[in-house]
C-alpha positions in Angstrom: 116.6 91.8 130.2 114.0 94.4 131.3 115.7 97.2 129.4 115.8 95.0 126.3 112.0 95.2 126.1 111.6 98.7 127.5 109.3 100.4 124.9 110.5 103.8 126.1 113.9 103.1 124.6 114.9 102.7 121.0 116.6 99.4 121.7 113.4 98.0 123.3 111.2 99.0 120.4 113.6 97.5 117.8 114.0 94.3 119.8 110.3 93.9 120.4 109.5 94.6 116.7 112.1 92.0 115.5 110.9 89.4 118.1 107.3 89.9 116.9 108.5 89.5 113.3 110.5 86.4 114.0 107.6 84.9 116.1 105.2 85.5 113.2 107.5 84.0 110.7 108.1 81.0 113.0 104.3 80.4 113.3 103.9 80.6 109.5 106.9 78.2 109.2 105.3 75.7 111.5 102.0 75.9 109.6 103.9 75.5 106.3 105.7 72.5 107.7 102.5 70.8 108.8 101.0 71.6 105.4 104.0 69.9 103.7 103.5 66.8 106.0 99.9 66.8 104.8 101.0 66.9 101.2 103.4 64.1 101.8 100.6 62.0 103.2 98.5 62.8 100.2 101.3 61.7 97.9 101.7 58.5 99.8 98.0 57.8 99.6 98.2 58.5 95.9 100.9 55.9 95.5 98.7 53.3 97.3 95.8 54.1 95.0 98.1 54.0 91.9 99.4 50.6 93.0 95.8 49.3 93.5 94.7 50.7 90.1 97.7 49.1 88.4 97.0 45.8 90.0 93.3 45.9 89.0 94.2 46.9 85.4 96.7 44.0 85.2 94.1 41.7 86.5 91.6 42.8 83.8 94.3 42.5 81.1 95.1 38.9 82.2 91.3 38.2 82.3 91.0 39.3 78.7 94.0 37.1 77.7 92.3 34.2 79.4 88.9 34.6 77.8 89.8 35.9 74.4 93.0 34.0 73.6 92.5 31.0 75.9 95.9 31.6 77.5 96.2 29.0 80.2 98.9 30.9 82.2 96.7 34.0 82.2 94.4 32.3 84.8 97.1 32.1 87.4 98.3 35.6 86.7 94.8 37.1 86.9 94.4 35.3 90.3 97.8 36.7 91.5 96.8 40.3 90.6 93.4 39.8 92.3 95.2 38.6 95.5 97.6 41.6 95.2 94.6 43.9 94.9 92.9 42.3 98.0 96.2 42.6 100.0 96.4 46.4 99.1 92.8 47.0 100.1 93.1 45.1 103.3 96.6 46.6 104.3 95.6 50.1 103.5 91.9 49.9 104.5 92.1 53.1 106.6 93.7 55.1 103.7 91.3 53.8 101.1 88.3 54.5 103.5 89.5 58.1 104.1 89.4 58.7 100.3 86.6 56.6 99.1 83.0 57.5 100.0 81.1 55.4 97.4 81.2 52.5 97.0 82.3 51.1 100.3 85.8 49.6 100.3 84.3 46.5 101.9 82.2 46.0 98.8 85.3 46.1 96.7 86.9 43.5 98.9 83.8 41.3 98.6 83.8 41.7 94.8 87.4 40.7 94.6 86.8 37.6 96.7 83.8 36.7 94.6 86.0 37.3 91.5 88.6 34.8 92.7 86.0 32.2 93.6 84.2 32.4 90.3 87.6 32.5 88.5 88.5 29.2 90.3 85.1 27.7 89.4 85.5 28.7 85.8 88.8 26.8 85.6 87.2 23.6 87.0 83.8 23.8 85.3 82.7 22.2 82.0 82.4 24.2 78.8 78.6 24.7 79.2 79.0 26.4 82.6 82.1 28.5 81.7 80.0 30.9 79.6 77.8 31.9 82.6 80.8 32.2 84.9 82.7 34.2 82.3 79.9 36.8 82.1 79.8 37.0 85.9 83.6 37.3 86.1 83.5 40.1 83.5 80.8 42.0 85.5 82.7 41.7 88.8 86.0 42.8 87.1 84.3 45.7 85.5 82.7 46.8 88.7 86.0 46.5 90.6 87.7 48.6 87.8 85.0 51.3 88.0 85.4 51.5 91.8 89.1 51.8 91.6 88.8 54.4 88.8 86.4 56.4 91.1 88.9 56.0 94.0 91.7 57.3 91.8 89.6 60.3 90.6 88.7 61.1 94.2 92.3 60.9 95.3 93.4 63.1 92.4 90.9 65.7 93.3 91.9 65.6 96.9 95.6 66.0 95.9 94.7 68.9 93.6 92.7 70.6 96.3 95.6 70.1 98.8 98.1 71.6 96.3 95.8 74.6 95.6 95.3 75.2 99.3 99.1 75.0 99.7 99.6 77.5 96.9 97.1 79.9 98.5 98.7 79.4 101.9 102.1 80.1 100.4 100.8 83.3 98.7 99.0 84.4 101.9 102.1 83.6 103.9 104.4 85.6 101.6 101.9 88.5 101.7 101.7 88.3 105.6 105.5 88.2 105.8 105.8 91.1 103.4 103.2 93.0 105.3 105.0 92.3 108.6 108.3 93.4 107.2 106.6 96.6 105.8 105.0 97.3 109.2 108.3 96.7 111.1 110.2 98.8 108.5 107.7 101.6 108.7 107.8 101.5 112.5 111.6 101.5 112.5 111.5 104.4 110.1 109.2 106.4 112.4 111.3 105.6 115.5 114.7 105.7 114.0 115.1 107.2 110.5 112.7 110.1 110.9 114.3 111.3 114.2 117.7 110.8 112.7 116.8 113.0 109.8 115.4 115.7 112.2 118.6 115.4 114.1 120.7 115.7 111.0 118.9 118.9 110.0 119.4 120.4 113.5 123.1 119.5 113.4 123.4 121.2 110.0 121.7 124.3 111.4 124.1 124.2 114.4 127.0 123.9 112.1 125.9 127.0 110.4 125.4 128.8 113.7 121.6 129.1 113.7 121.0 127.2 116.9 122.6 127.1 120.3 120.9 124.0 121.5 119.9 120.6 120.1 116.2 119.6 120.6 115.5 115.9 121.1 113.6 114.6 118.0 112.1 111.7 120.0 111.2 110.7 123.6 113.3 107.5 123.3 116.0 107.3 126.0 118.9 107.0 123.5 117.9 110.2 121.7 117.4 112.0 125.0 120.8 110.9 126.3 122.5 111.9 123.0 120.9 115.4 122.9 121.7 116.0 126.6 125.4 115.0 126.1 125.6 117.0 122.9 124.1 120.1 124.5 126.6 119.8 127.4 129.4 119.5 124.8 128.0 122.6 123.0 128.1 124.5 126.4 131.6 123.3 127.0 132.7 124.4 123.5 131.1 127.8 124.0 133.0 128.2 127.3 136.2 127.1 125.7 135.6 129.4 122.7 135.2 132.4 125.0 138.4 131.4 126.8 140.2 131.1 123.5 138.9 134.5 122.4 140.0 136.0 125.8 143.4 134.4 125.4 143.7 135.8 121.9 142.9 139.3 123.2 145.5 138.9 126.0 148.0 137.7 123.4 147.2 140.8 121.3 147.8 143.0 124.3 151.1 141.3 124.9 152.2 141.9 121.3 151.0 145.5 121.5 152.6 146.2 124.9 155.4 148.4 123.6 153.0 150.5 121.6 150.7 150.9 124.6 153.7 151.9 126.7 154.6 154.6 124.2 151.0 155.8 124.1 151.1 156.2 127.9 154.6 157.7 127.9 153.5 160.8 126.0 150.9 162.1 128.5 153.0 161.0 131.4 156.0 163.0 130.0 153.7 166.1 129.5 152.4 165.7 133.1 155.9 165.4 134.5 157.0 168.5 132.5 154.1 170.6 133.7 154.6 169.5 137.3 158.3 170.5 137.2 157.4 173.9 135.8 154.8 174.3 138.6 157.4 173.4 141.3 160.0 175.8 139.9 157.7 178.7 139.1 155.0 178.3 141.7 155.8 181.5 143.6 156.9 183.6 140.6 154.6 182.7 137.7 151.4 184.7 137.2 148.1 182.9 137.9 147.2 182.7 134.2 150.3 180.6 133.4 149.7 178.4 136.4 146.2 177.7 135.2 147.6 176.8 131.7 150.0 174.2 133.3 147.3 172.8 135.5 144.9 172.5 132.6 147.7 170.6 130.7 148.1 168.3 133.6 144.4 167.7 133.7 144.2 167.2 130.0 147.1 164.7 129.8 145.8 162.9 132.9 142.4 162.5 131.1 144.2 161.3 128.0 146.2 158.7 129.9 143.0 157.6 131.7 141.2 157.1 128.4 144.1 155.0 127.1 144.1 152.8 130.2 140.3 152.6 130.1 140.4 151.5 126.4 143.0 148.8 127.3 140.9 147.7 130.3 137.8 147.5 128.2 139.5 145.5 125.5 141.3 143.2 127.9 138.4 142.5 130.2 136.3 139.4 130.0 132.6 140.3 129.6 129.4 138.7 128.3 128.1 139.4 124.8 126.1 142.6 125.0 124.9 144.7 122.1 124.8 148.5 122.2 124.4 151.2 119.6 127.8 152.8 118.8 129.3 154.7 115.9 131.7 152.6 113.8 134.2 155.5 113.6 134.3 155.7 117.4 135.1 152.0 117.7 138.0 152.3 115.1 139.4 155.5 116.7 139.7 153.7 120.1 141.2 150.7 118.3 143.9 153.0 116.7 144.9 154.0 120.3 145.8 150.3 120.9 147.3 149.5 117.5 148.9 152.8 116.7 152.5 152.0 117.8 152.4 148.6 116.1 151.6 150.4 112.8 154.7 152.6 113.3 156.9 149.6 114.0 155.9 148.2 110.6 156.2 151.6 108.9 152.7 150.9 107.7 150.5 153.5 106.0 146.9 153.5 107.1 144.1 155.1 105.1 140.7 155.3 106.8 137.4 156.2 105.2 134.7 155.5 107.7 131.7 158.0 107.7 130.8 159.4 111.1 127.1 158.6 110.7 127.5 154.8 110.4 126.0 153.2 113.5 126.1 149.6 114.5 124.3 147.7 117.3 127.2 145.4 118.3 129.4 144.3 121.2 131.9 147.1 121.1 134.7 145.0 122.7 134.4 142.2 120.2 134.4 144.5 117.2 137.6 146.2 118.5 139.1 142.7 118.7 138.0 142.1 115.2 139.8 145.2 113.8 142.9 144.4 115.8 143.1 140.8 114.5 142.5 141.9 110.9 145.2 144.6 111.1 147.7 142.3 112.8 147.1 139.6 110.2 147.7 142.1 107.4 150.9 143.4 109.1 152.3 139.9 109.7 151.4 138.8 106.1 152.5 141.9 104.2 155.5 143.0 106.3 157.3 146.4 106.4 155.9 149.3 104.4 152.4 147.9 103.8 149.6 150.2 102.9 146.4 149.4 104.7 143.0 150.7 103.5 139.9 150.5 105.8 136.6 151.8 104.5 133.0 151.3 105.2 129.7 152.1 103.5 126.0 151.6 104.1 124.5 149.3 101.5 121.0 148.3 100.5 119.8 144.7 100.6 121.1 142.7 97.7 124.1 145.0 96.9 127.5 143.7 97.7 131.1 144.4 96.7 132.2 140.8 97.4 134.2 140.0 94.3 133.8 136.8 92.4 135.9 133.9 93.6 136.1 135.2 97.1 136.3 132.6 99.9 133.2 133.0 102.1 133.0 131.9 105.7 129.7 130.4 106.4 126.9 131.6 104.2 125.6 135.0 102.9 122.4 134.9 104.9 122.9 138.5 106.0 122.3 139.4 102.3 119.7 136.8 101.4 117.7 136.7 104.7 118.1 140.1 106.3 115.5 142.6 105.1 117.2 145.8 106.2 120.3 147.6 105.2 123.8 146.5 106.3 127.2 148.1 106.6 130.0 146.7 104.5 133.5 147.1 105.8 136.6 146.6 103.6 140.1 145.9 105.1 142.6 145.8 102.2 146.4 145.6 101.9 148.9 145.7 99.1 150.9 142.8 100.4 152.0 139.6 98.6 148.5 138.1 98.7 147.5 134.5 99.5 148.2 131.5 97.2 145.0 130.0 95.7 145.6 126.6 97.4 145.8 128.3 100.8 142.8 130.6 100.4 140.3 127.9 101.5 142.2 127.2 104.7 142.5 130.8 106.1 139.4 130.5 108.3 140.6 127.2 109.8 141.7 127.5 113.5 145.5 127.4 114.0 146.3 127.7 110.3 149.0 130.3 109.8 151.7 131.3 107.3 153.4 133.6 109.8 156.8 133.2 111.1 157.1 131.5 114.6 156.3 133.9 117.4 154.0 136.1 115.3 150.7 134.3 115.9 149.1 130.9 116.2 146.6 131.1 113.4 143.5 132.1 115.4 143.2 135.6 113.9 140.7 135.0 111.1 139.0 132.2 113.0 138.3 134.7 115.8 137.1 137.3 113.3 134.8 134.7 111.7 133.3 133.8 115.1 132.8 137.5 116.0 131.0 138.2 112.7 128.8 135.1 113.2 127.8 136.3 116.6 126.6 139.5 115.1 124.6 137.8 112.3 127.0 139.0 109.7 129.0 137.6 106.8 132.7 137.4 106.1 134.6 136.9 102.9 138.3 137.1 101.8 139.6 137.7 98.3 143.2 137.6 97.3 145.5 137.0 94.4 149.2 136.3 94.7 151.1 139.5 94.2 147.9 141.6 94.2 147.2 142.0 97.9 144.3 140.8 100.0 140.8 142.1 100.7 138.7 141.2 103.7 135.0 142.1 103.4 132.7 142.2 106.4 128.9 142.5 106.2 127.2 143.6 109.4 123.5 144.6 109.8 123.1 148.3 110.0 120.7 147.8 112.8 119.8 145.0 115.2 118.4 142.0 113.2 114.8 141.2 114.0 114.5 137.5 114.8 111.1 136.0 114.2 
């Protein structure tokens, strides 16, 4: 129960706001109910006054019938209505007194009693005395009628006043309920909708790779809990992504194992041959020849060491770290790893990478990028494929991304980056990608390769590596016309504001 009204939590704020709203409406409802009871009483009082007025009017009408037309039965009827009027006044004395201020209701009662007495005297008197009594009866009847008319007018004004007050109360109540709903809605918007919109914008930014952590848009416990759990999930995803990239690298090494063995076999064979010659000719060969063989052993040993070092660098698990390195150097070392695989596919490779292109990148990840792109091209195109890899330095706003290309992420490296960038093109003359499949190529585990030739992580890994380097990636392909992969990487380290 305590947490339900805890104002440090979203639930507590919403519950408190709605309880306050319901309590306010309940109070207004009770007041409205009491006001309706008052109106009901006013209507009941109006009915009493109306009955009294009707009885007095009927009494006066019978009085006229008696005096003008000498209707003998009118006498008894006039007396009956006088009695009825007296009964109403006496039975509802409190009601009449609450309405009537002048004249006093007791005066009306006395007038009606005098009216009946004089009416009875008139009936039993001689013709000479009837005229005087008739005038007195008329005066008493008229005075009673005026009093009842005044009573009726006062009751009507009270009823009209009560109705007007009820109308104003209804309008004020509706205004207060509307104001309360607006205040509660505005408060809920501030504590719920506004933070949710901020959260939505942050999530969109995270989806585009611009943030590594979610900031809580509110101090409410629910938002703090959500952001903490989400940030832990992001951390876990980052760890799993690194493991996945490492697994992909190890898988690449496994696929390239035969080529690596061949690359190591050449320097080992040369070392073995030179050692055999040294053993056989050690005592007979001249010193200059011995030096030649020794230099060959040293050269081939260094060559083998470089191959092993390249493999160890590529296969090791390291943190993301940028360094300035020539693009041609990265690709030359990559060829050491991928060279034999190219021979197995009888692939022709054309490279056009200027020596002066320098990137500030994580060397190991860019090597993995090239290996994944080349392997994807070989698996998709098959035997005898012609691969072309080129690079050029471009000014801001200039791009060779063709129209209709499938872009991974956005082109912020063109629109937001102020400096120059390097554009790398990896193209093949293979069968191309069907249009319906082009939009899926960057999805993880999507592959068109035969079983055993990949699990569909190649382009997904490439996409992640490019995103890490604040670059852009696009792929263009037409069935039967080959495929082009375009990479855009900043020519120097991006300056984050």
